[in-house]
Backbone as a ProteinNet text record, in pm:
[ID]
protein_1_A
[PRIMARY]
MKIAVIDDYQDAFRTLRCYQKLKGHEVLVYNDTEKDPARLAERLKDADAVILTQQRSPFPRALIERLPKLRLISQTGRTTGHIDIKACTEHGIAAASRVRTLRA
[TERTIARY]
-83.6	-90.8	-199.6	-172.7	-270.4	-333.5	-465.7	-540.2	-640.7	-640.4	-735.5	-833.3	-960.7	-1066.3	-1121.7	-1117.3	-1162.6	-1284.7	-1357.7	-1474.1	-1588.6	-1600.2	-1707.7	-1832.1	-1893.8	-2008.4	-2118.6	-2146.7	-2258.8	-2219.4	-2095.4	-2044.4	-2075.7	-2053	-2086.7	-1971.1	-1848.2	-1732.4	-1736	-1772.5	-1772.1	-1880.8	-1975.1	-2082.1	-2046.8	-1937.9	-1898.4	-1832.6	-1849.4	-1787.6	-1635.3	-1577.6	-1431.3	-1374.7	-1455.9	-1409.1	-1359.2	-1425.7	-1385.4	-1245.2	-1202	-1068.7	-958.2	-994.3	-895.9	-879.9	-943.1	-932.7	-785.4	-746.9	-607.8	-528.9	-587.9	-526.2	-599.1	-531.8	-594.5	-661.1	-793	-868.8	-940.7	-911	-976.9	-1064.5	-1193.7	-1287.6	-1329.2	-1310.5	-1348.8	-1469.1	-1574.1	-1698.9	-1707.7	-1612.8	-1612	-1499	-1501.7	-1393.2	-1312.5	-1183.8	-1094.8	-1041.5	-1086.2	-1049.1	-911.8	-867.4	-738.7	-625.6	-536.6	-429.8	-339.6	-311.4	-224.9	-293.7	-421.2	-495.1	-516.3	-535.3	-547.9	-416.5	-305.7	-174.3	-154.4	-195	-184.7	-271.7	-391.9	-485	-426.7	-356.2	-308.8	-161.4	-93.8	52.2	104.4	27.3	73.6	16.4	-59.9	-126.4	-28	-39.3	35	-42.9	-175.9	-264.5	-381.5	-427.7	-544.3	-643.4	-767.6	-874.8	-959.9	-967.3	-1044.5	-1184.5	-1282.5	-1419.6	-1443.7	-1446.8	-1459.9	-1343.1	-1370	-1264.5	-1288.5	-1327.9	-1366.5	-1248.6	-1136.4	-1020.4	-904	-847.5	-730.5	-605.8	-517.9	-390.4	-277.8	-248.3	-140.2	-3.5	99.9	237.7	264	218.1	244.6	190.1	76.3	20.4	99.7	124.3	196.8	333.2	400.3	533.2	528.1	411.9	396.9	353.1	346.8	300.5	407.6	515.4	629.5	600.7	500.4	469.5	377.2	314.9	215.1	277.1	213.9	261.3	154.4	26.2	-82	-195.5	-242	-364.8	-459	-575.1	-675.6	-803.2	-885.6	-1009.4	-1121.9	-1242.5	-1360.1	-1394.9	-1347.5	-1376.3	-1282.1	-1310.9	-1230.5	-1121.1	-1135.2	-1034.9	-935.5	-816.6	-711.6	-661.5	-740.2	-697.3	-672.1	-726.5	-709	-587.9	-519.4	-400.8	-278.8	-173.7	-49.8	24.6	-2.4	54.7	207.1	258.7	404.2	468.5	409.4	462.8	451.8	341.7	326.8	440	464.4	569.2	705	733.3	862.3	880.6	770.2	777.3	744.9	736.6	713.8	573.6	476.4	337.7	260.2	198	113.2	-23.6	-83	-217.3	-305.3	-420.9	-510.9	-653	-725.8	-866.4	-948.1	-1067	-1158.4	-1233.2	-1215.6	-1281	-1369.4	-1493.3	-1585	-1582.3	-1588.6	-1600.8	-1748.8	-1804.6	-1945	-1958.5	-2054.6	-2077.1	-2220.3	-2237.7	-2373.1	-2448.2
10087.2	9954.9	9877.5	9751.3	9664	9575.4	9585.8	9513.8	9422	9295	9198.5	9157.9	9164.8	9120.1	8993.2	8881.9	8756.2	8700.7	8618.5	8546	8638.2	8752.4	8846.5	8809.8	8698.1	8642.5	8744.4	8825.5	8918.6	9055.2	9069.2	9195.5	9310.3	9283.9	9380.2	9474.1	9433.6	9510.8	9654.8	9672.9	9807.7	9898	9841.1	9921.5	9965.7	9915.4	9948.5	10086.7	10155.5	10288.3	10281	10171.8	10159.3	10153.3	10115.4	10106.7	10242.8	10348.8	10484.2	10519.6	10458.4	10485.3	10429.1	10343.7	10282.2	10359.8	10474.1	10558.3	10585.9	10573.7	10594.3	10464.7	10356.4	10224.4	10143.8	10047.5	9957.4	9844.3	9839.1	9738.6	9648.3	9519.4	9418.9	9333.1	9325.1	9246.9	9125.1	9006.9	8881.1	8823.4	8797	8748.9	8596.6	8530.5	8384.6	8333.9	8203.9	8140.2	8057.2	8082.4	8002.8	7887.1	7767.3	7648	7592.3	7618.1	7565.5	7654.8	7599.8	7681.8	7750.9	7685.9	7746.3	7866.2	7852.7	7964.5	8078.2	8041.8	8146.2	8222.4	8152.1	8217.5	8310	8266.8	8349.9	8474.9	8458.6	8569.8	8673.2	8627.3	8715.6	8753.9	8711.5	8725.4	8868.2	8968	9106.1	9183.6	9116.3	9184.7	9215.7	9335.4	9375.1	9335.5	9335.5	9300.8	9219.1	9126.3	9044.6	9055.7	9079.6	9082	8958.5	8874.4	8750.7	8774.6	8722.9	8728.2	8599.2	8613.4	8499.2	8402	8273.1	8171.9	8082	8139.7	8061.5	8004.4	8072.2	8024.9	7996.6	7877.5	7847.2	7918.9	7955.6	8017.1	7933.9	7818	7732.7	7787.5	7732.5	7772.5	7771.9	7668.6	7657.4	7778	7829.9	7948.7	8072.6	8088.4	8205.4	8218.7	8109.4	8112.1	8151.4	8148.2	8187.8	8333.7	8406.1	8545.4	8638.3	8661.1	8737.5	8884	8942.8	9084.1	9104.9	8998	9008.5	9054	9154.4	9205.7	9203.4	9185.4	9187.7	9096	9014.1	8937.9	8986.4	9034.4	9078.9	9002.8	8982.5	8909.2	8960.1	8926.7	8970.5	8875.1	8752.8	8655.3	8667.6	8590.5	8599.2	8495.1	8382.1	8276.9	8278.6	8228.9	8226.6	8085	7983.5	7845.2	7805.8	7880	7850.1	7922.3	8001.5	8075.6	8018.3	7988.7	7941	8063	8093.1	8211.1	8202.7	8083.9	8068	8104.1	8058.7	8092.2	8242.6	8303.2	8448.6	8520.9	8481.2	8543.3	8528.4	8409.9	8383.8	8466.5	8503.8	8579.6	8728.2	8772.5	8913.9	8961.9	8872.7	8906.5	8919.3	9033	9052.9	8991.3	8930.9	8874.3	8940.1	8989.6	9060.7	9010.3	9006.2	8968.9	9083.2	9096.7	9196.2	9133.3	9189.1	9136.6	9246.7	9216.1	9312	9300.7	9412.4	9413.9	9432	9336.6	9343.6	9411.7	9502.6	9574.3	9556.2	9544.3	9527.1	9657.7
-2688.1	-2629.2	-2702.8	-2729.6	-2793.8	-2686.7	-2674.1	-2572	-2639.6	-2602.3	-2655.7	-2545.9	-2576.8	-2486.6	-2548.9	-2473.7	-2533	-2460.1	-2532.8	-2478.3	-2437.3	-2499.7	-2467.3	-2549.4	-2513	-2586.1	-2610	-2511.8	-2519.6	-2576.3	-2616.8	-2669	-2572.5	-2445.2	-2340.5	-2306.2	-2331.8	-2286.8	-2337.3	-2463.4	-2521.9	-2463	-2389.2	-2328.7	-2186.8	-2132.5	-1995.5	-1989.5	-1878.7	-1861.7	-1871.4	-1823.1	-1823.9	-1965.7	-2062.1	-2201.2	-2249.5	-2206.4	-2247.1	-2197.7	-2088	-2033.8	-2122.5	-2215	-2304.3	-2434.8	-2443.1	-2562	-2590.8	-2714.4	-2751.9	-2761.6	-2714.6	-2725.4	-2832.5	-2887.4	-2983.8	-2905.6	-2910	-2835.8	-2935.1	-2926.7	-3010.4	-2921.6	-2954.4	-2875.3	-2957.4	-2897.9	-2962.8	-2889.5	-2964.3	-2905.5	-2900.8	-2959.1	-2959.4	-2871.1	-2844.3	-2770.3	-2866.7	-2871.8	-2956.8	-2873.7	-2905.8	-2828.5	-2866.3	-2987.3	-3032.9	-2979.3	-2895.2	-2835.1	-2937.7	-3048	-3150.3	-3215.4	-3243.6	-3304.3	-3203	-3076.4	-2973.8	-2960.5	-2962.4	-2956.1	-3075.6	-3192.5	-3312.9	-3298.5	-3245.2	-3225.7	-3128.6	-3026.7	-2920	-2931.7	-3035.2	-3043.8	-3030.7	-3070	-3063	-2944.9	-2859.9	-2748.5	-2635.3	-2582.3	-2462.8	-2337.8	-2351.1	-2239.8	-2293.5	-2211.2	-2244.9	-2129.9	-2164.7	-2065.5	-2089.4	-1987.3	-1996	-1940.2	-2008.5	-1959.3	-1881.3	-1750	-1659.4	-1678.3	-1662.7	-1672.4	-1793.1	-1904	-2021.1	-2098.6	-2098.6	-2174.7	-2081	-2089.3	-2006.6	-2059.9	-1968.5	-2002.9	-1941.8	-2002.6	-1953.6	-1996.4	-1940.3	-1972	-2122.5	-2191.4	-2336	-2412.8	-2371.7	-2437	-2396.8	-2269.7	-2219.1	-2286.3	-2306.1	-2368.2	-2515.2	-2576	-2716.4	-2730.7	-2619.9	-2622	-2565	-2640	-2587.1	-2556.2	-2616.2	-2591.9	-2472.6	-2426.5	-2320.8	-2188.7	-2123.9	-1996.3	-1888.1	-1928.3	-1830.7	-1874.3	-1780.2	-1797.3	-1688.6	-1728.9	-1634.2	-1665.2	-1563.8	-1589.3	-1502.1	-1546.1	-1472.1	-1359.1	-1363.3	-1258.8	-1140.4	-1035.7	-913.2	-903.4	-967.9	-951.9	-1067.2	-1039.1	-1141.8	-1167.8	-1131.7	-1149.7	-1294.5	-1387.9	-1530.3	-1590.1	-1508.4	-1552.4	-1481.4	-1556.7	-1495.6	-1439.3	-1314.1	-1248.8	-1240.4	-1216.4	-1209.5	-1343.4	-1453.3	-1585.6	-1611.2	-1568	-1582.4	-1509.4	-1384.8	-1304.9	-1372.4	-1420.7	-1486.7	-1613.8	-1678.1	-1803.4	-1785.4	-1660.1	-1632.6	-1665.3	-1655.9	-1686.5	-1555.1	-1535.6	-1417.9	-1445.1	-1343.4	-1354.6	-1249.6	-1293.4	-1202.6	-1220.3	-1109.5	-1111.2	-1055.7	-1105.8	-1053	-937.1	-820.9	-701.8	-644.6	-623.3	-563.4	-412.9	-350.3	-205.5	-174.8	-105.6	-69.2	64.6	73.3	198.4	241	371.4	425.8	427.3
[MASK]
++++++++++++++++++++++++++++++++++++++++++++++++++++++++++++++++++++++++++++++++++++++++++++++++++++++++

């Protein structure tokens, strides 16, 4: 599986314990934000999964439609307002957010 991690400004993803669980997969970590939608689509065109760092990059329908191999969008933030969920559903792409449960 080809996994792209985008917007990881601090290059922190590879230091997380969960990174070891991806052993055996091709993981590409991008530390910059690609603002141009066409170049972002080119960067992600072969990805099966994309991990978003917070809500830094929008995922509108136009981008989603240019990523035919994509099956999963996951992110570290809680909101999905920057992701066109309807387009994801129509294209068979699951979208997941990491939500922490706070306990007293």
